[in-house]
Structures are given as structure tokens and as C-alpha cells.
C-alpha positions in Angstrom: -5.0 21.0 23.7 -7.3 18.4 22.3 -6.0 15.4 20.3 -5.6 15.9 16.6 -8.4 14.2 14.7 -9.8 14.3 11.1 -13.4 13.6 10.2 -12.5 13.8 6.5 -9.3 12.3 5.1 -9.4 15.0 2.4 -8.5 17.6 5.1 -4.8 18.7 4.9 -3.4 19.4 8.3 -0.4 21.7 8.9 1.3 18.7 10.5 4.8 20.0 9.9 4.2 22.9 12.3 3.7 20.6 15.3 7.0 20.4 17.1 6.9 16.8 18.3 8.7 13.7 17.1 5.5 11.8 16.7 2.0 13.0 16.0 -1.0 10.7 15.5 -4.5 11.3 14.2 -7.4 9.2 13.3 -10.0 9.5 10.5 -13.6 8.5 10.8 -15.2 5.9 8.6 -16.2 7.1 5.2 -19.1 5.5 3.4 -17.8 6.3 0.0 -14.6 6.3 -1.9 -12.3 9.2 -1.3 -9.1 10.5 -2.8 -6.4 12.9 -1.5 -4.7 14.8 -4.3 -0.9 14.7 -4.7 0.9 16.5 -1.9 3.9 16.3 0.3 5.1 17.2 3.8 8.4 17.3 5.6 7.5 14.7 8.1 7.3 11.0 7.2 3.9 9.4 7.4 2.4 6.0 8.4 -1.1 5.2 7.3 -2.6 2.2 9.0 -5.8 0.7 7.6 -8.3 -0.8 10.1 -11.0 -1.2 7.5 -11.0 -1.0 3.7 -8.2 -0.9 1.0 -5.9 2.1 0.8 -3.9 3.0 -2.2 -0.8 5.2 -2.1 0.7 6.4 -5.4 4.1 8.0 -6.1 5.9 8.6 -9.4 7.6 5.2 -9.3 4.7 3.0 -8.1 1.5 2.3 -6.2 1.3 0.6 -2.8 -1.8 -1.4 -1.9 -2.7 -1.5 1.8 -5.1 -4.2 2.9 -6.8 -4.0 6.3 -4.5 -4.4 9.3 -1.4 -3.3 7.3 0.1 0.1 6.8 2.0 2.1 4.2 5.1 4.1 5.1 5.7 7.4 3.2 9.1 9.1 3.7 9.1 12.8 4.2 9.2 15.2 1.3 7.9 12.6 -1.1 5.1 13.7 -3.4 2.2 11.2 -3.1 -1.5 10.8 -3.4 -3.8 8.5 -1.4 -7.1 6.9 -2.1 -9.6 4.8 -0.1 -11.7 2.1 -1.7 -15.2 1.7 -0.3 -15.8 2.3 3.4 -12.5 2.9 5.2 -11.2 3.6 8.6 -7.5 4.5 9.1 -5.0 6.1 11.5 -2.1 8.3 10.5 1.2 8.7 12.2 3.6 11.6 11.3 7.2 11.3 12.3 10.1 13.8 12.2 12.8 12.6 9.8 15.5 12.5 12.5 13.2 11.0 15.2 15.0 7.6 15.2 17.5 5.9 13.0 16.6 2.8 11.0 13.2 3.8 9.6 12.6 2.9 5.9 14.0 5.4 3.4 11.6 4.5 0.6 7.8 4.1 0.4 6.8 0.6 1.5 4.0 -1.5 3.0 4.6 -2.6 6.7 3.1 -5.4 8.8 1.6 -4.0 12.0 2.1 -6.1 15.1 -0.6 -6.1 17.8 1.7 -4.0 20.0 2.4 -1.4 17.3 -1.3 -1.2 16.6 -2.2 -0.5 20.3 0.6 2.0 20.6 -0.7 3.8 17.5 -4.3 3.9 18.7 -3.1 5.1 22.1 -1.1 7.9 20.5 -4.1 9.3 18.7 -5.4 10.4 22.1 -2.4 12.6 22.8 -2.6 16.3 22.7 -0.5 17.7 19.8 2.0 19.4 22.1 2.3 16.7 24.7 5.0 17.1 27.4 8.3 16.1 26.0 9.4 14.6 29.4 6.1 13.0 30.2 4.5 9.5 29.7 3.3 10.4 26.2 6.9 11.1 25.1 8.1 7.8 26.6 5.3 5.9 24.9 6.1 7.6 21.6 9.7 6.4 21.9 8.5 2.8 22.3 6.2 3.3 19.3 9.2 4.4 17.2 11.2 1.4 18.3 8.3 -0.9 17.2 7.9 1.0 14.0 11.6 0.5 13.2 11.3 -3.2 13.7 8.1 -3.6 11.6 8.6 -6.1 8.7 8.4 -4.7 5.2 5.7 -6.3 3.1 5.7 -6.6 -0.6 2.3 -5.2 -1.7 3.8 -3.0 -4.4 4.5 -3.2 -8.1 6.9 -0.6 -9.3 5.9 1.5 -12.3 8.4 1.8 -15.2 9.6 5.2 -16.3 10.0 4.4 -20.0 7.2 5.9 -22.1 6.5 2.7 -24.0 6.3 0.6 -20.9 3.9 3.2 -19.3 1.7 2.7 -22.4 1.9 -1.1 -21.8 0.9 -0.6 -18.1 -2.1 1.6 -19.0 -3.2 -0.9 -21.6 -3.1 -3.8 -19.2 -5.0 -1.7 -16.6 -7.7 -0.9 -19.1 -8.1 -4.6 -19.9 -6.7 -6.8 -17.2 -8.5 -9.8 -18.6 -6.5 -9.6 -21.9 -4.7 -12.8 -22.8 -2.4 -11.0 -25.4 1.1 -12.4 -25.4 4.2 -10.6 -24.7 5.0 -10.7 -28.4 1.6 -9.0 -29.2 2.1 -6.3 -26.6 5.6 -5.6 -28.0 4.1 -5.0 -31.5 1.5 -2.7 -30.0 3.9 -0.5 -28.2 6.7 -0.7 -30.8 9.4 -2.6 -28.9 11.2 -5.8 -29.5 10.8 -8.7 -27.0 14.4 -8.4 -26.1 14.2 -4.7 -25.4 11.0 -5.1 -23.3 12.5 -7.9 -21.2 15.7 -5.9 -20.6 13.8 -2.7 -19.7 11.3 -4.4 -17.5 14.1 -6.1 -15.5 16.0 -2.8 -15.4 13.1 -0.6 -14.3 10.8 -2.9 -12.3 13.0 -5.9 -11.5 10.7 -8.6 -12.9 9.5 -10.3 -16.0 6.5 -9.5 -18.1 4.6 -12.6 -16.8 5.4 -11.8 -13.2 4.4 -8.2 -13.7 1.0 -9.3 -15.0 0.4 -11.5 -12.1 1.2 -8.7 -9.7 -1.5 -6.5 -11.2 -4.0 -9.3 -10.8 -3.2 -9.5 -7.1 -3.7 -5.8 -6.7 -7.0 -5.7 -8.6 -8.3 -8.8 -6.9 -7.6 -7.3 -3.5 -9.5 -4.2 -4.4 -12.5 -6.1 -5.8 -12.7 -8.7 -3.1 -12.6 -6.1 -0.4 -15.6 -4.4 -2.0 -17.5 -7.6 -1.6 -17.2 -9.2 -5.1 -17.2 -13.0 -5.2 -14.0 -15.0 -6.0 -15.8 -16.3 -9.1 -16.6 -12.8 -10.4 -13.1 -11.5 -9.7 -11.6 -14.5 -11.5 -13.7 -13.9 -14.6 -13.0 -10.2 -14.6 -9.3 -10.9 -14.6 -9.5 -13.4 -17.5 -9.2 -16.7 -15.6 -11.3 -19.6 -17.0 -12.2 -20.8 -13.5 -12.2 -19.6 -9.9 -9.8 -22.4 -9.0 -7.2 -21.1 -11.4 -7.3 -17.7 -9.8 -7.2 -19.1 -6.3 -4.1 -21.1 -7.2 -2.4 -18.0 -8.5 -3.3 -16.0 -5.4 -2.2 -18.7 -3.0 1.2 -19.0 -4.7 1.7 -15.3 -4.5 0.3 -14.4 -1.1 0.8 -17.7 0.8 -2.9 -18.4 1.4 -6.2 -18.4 -0.6 -8.1 -15.1 -0.9 -10.9 -15.8 1.6 -8.3 -16.8 4.3 -6.1 -13.8 3.5 -8.9 -11.3 3.9 -10.5 -13.0 6.9 -7.4 -13.4 9.0 -7.1 -9.8 10.3 -4.2 -8.5 12.2 -0.5 -8.5 11.6 -0.3 -12.2 10.9 -2.4 -11.7 7.7 0.0 -9.1 6.3 3.1 -10.7 7.7 2.4 -14.1 6.1 2.5 -12.7 2.5 5.3 -14.5 0.6 7.8 -11.8 0.1 10.1 -14.1 -1.9 7.3 -14.4 -4.5 5.6 -11.1 -4.3 8.1 -8.3 -4.8 5.5 -5.8 -5.7 2.0 -4.9 -6.7 0.9 -2.0 -8.8 -0.1 -0.7 -12.2 0.7 -3.6 -14.6 -0.8 -6.9 -15.6 
């Protein structure tokens, strides 16, 4: 049997019917944005981005996947995926009981050089490779590397409260807004005390930190499309590019140009997880 491939990421494969612990496929480059509608599958999925920004959305949040990083999606989790600009990615599907210690929640993972090469190699396997052959042994090593992959923090959780959802949508619609927390509270009909309590309860961060997280998300999307740092800074409401760069460096551990140019696992792994606990729909 030939390896499983996909020329169009919109294609839905009956991946759950393949009776192997690990199944990998690659998608060709796409010269325009694409989106895969909400769906789910029994097997867990890893999507590794070689080129372009990937977005994975579930009910509780959105995960941003820059080049050379990957998003992990547990099995039976309803999710949608989207590619920004020209993308190239590889997908790995894993049986839920394939190995212990894999993440139980959606997350962004750093991809080491070894994990990357194992994943690329696995895309050349026939779907029903011999379970006692070299492909199965290599798949076992791949699972061990996947289990050890560091979790990155390129996610901002979405609140469930209706009023906070309204806040998130408002901030998304106008990320350059300089409205204060007090002004937003009046707009959505909440007291500042209630908003602070609910934000900490539902997303684990303050209003100001939540806003900065959105700016990181949107800036990664824009910068990857080729927009200049100056243009992105102005679009997000910063008075100067230097102010935006300072914010980005504090959150991600390095300035935007360096973050995007230093491909490979080191780029993703250097993100400051202590500062960036998420990235998603909020500003």
C-alpha cells in the first residue's frame, strides 16, 4: 500500500479505520488560506507546521502554531483548523492507548530535530506497515520523543461566560483599542471586581495580561504574512515599533524578527512559558 498523503488539507481521511498505533501524512503547500470545519476523530492528532501559521480552535480556546512547532489535539475533541497564507504541514495520528504520558489536553509542542526527522520519515510508511518490522520500531521511538516534547504556551484560553465572550469579540474586532478595563466593564455590564474574578477563574490571568496575549497572537499572524513590524505595531495600537518590540520580547523571550527567523525547535522552545501562559481570542 502507498503512504497516506493529502494534497488538500480540507480532505477528511477515515484515519480511525487504520489499525496502527501511528499514522502520518503530509499535506502539500497551499498558496492561499484554508480552513477545516469543526470535526473530531477517535485518534489523537499532531499537526506540525513547516511553513506558515496554523490555528487550531476548540470550545475553550485557540492555539497558534508558528513554523517549526506543532499542536497536539487529544482524541474525540471537536476542533477546527486553519492555515494562514502559504502553509506546509505534517499530521500524525496516534491511537489513544499507544503510549502513556501523552498530553491529555490540547497544547502547542516544541519539535526537536529528532522528532521532526522521525515524523518526516513516518510519512513515507504504508498505512498498514508490518507491526513487527522496522516501521513499527521507528514508530515506537517517535512516540517516545513525542511524549518528551516540551509543552509551549502559544494559547490563550477563551472564557465561557457570555459577557466575557462579548469582551473577547470586541477586542478582536478592534485590537488597537485603548479602552480601559473600567470602560469595557461598563460596555458589557459587569463590575471591575466581577470581571477580574471571572477572568482569573476562567482563563487564569488578568485583563491586562489577556490583552497582551492577543497582541502576540495577532502579531504572529501578521508578521508571518510579511507585514512589517512598524505596520503591525500601529495596527495593534502601539505608538511606536519599539514599544511593540519590547512587549514581544518580554513575552516571547526574543524580538519578533529573531523569533521568526530562528527556525527549528529552539525557536519554539525558547518562548518564555513563565510569562506566556496562553495566546488566543482576547486583547
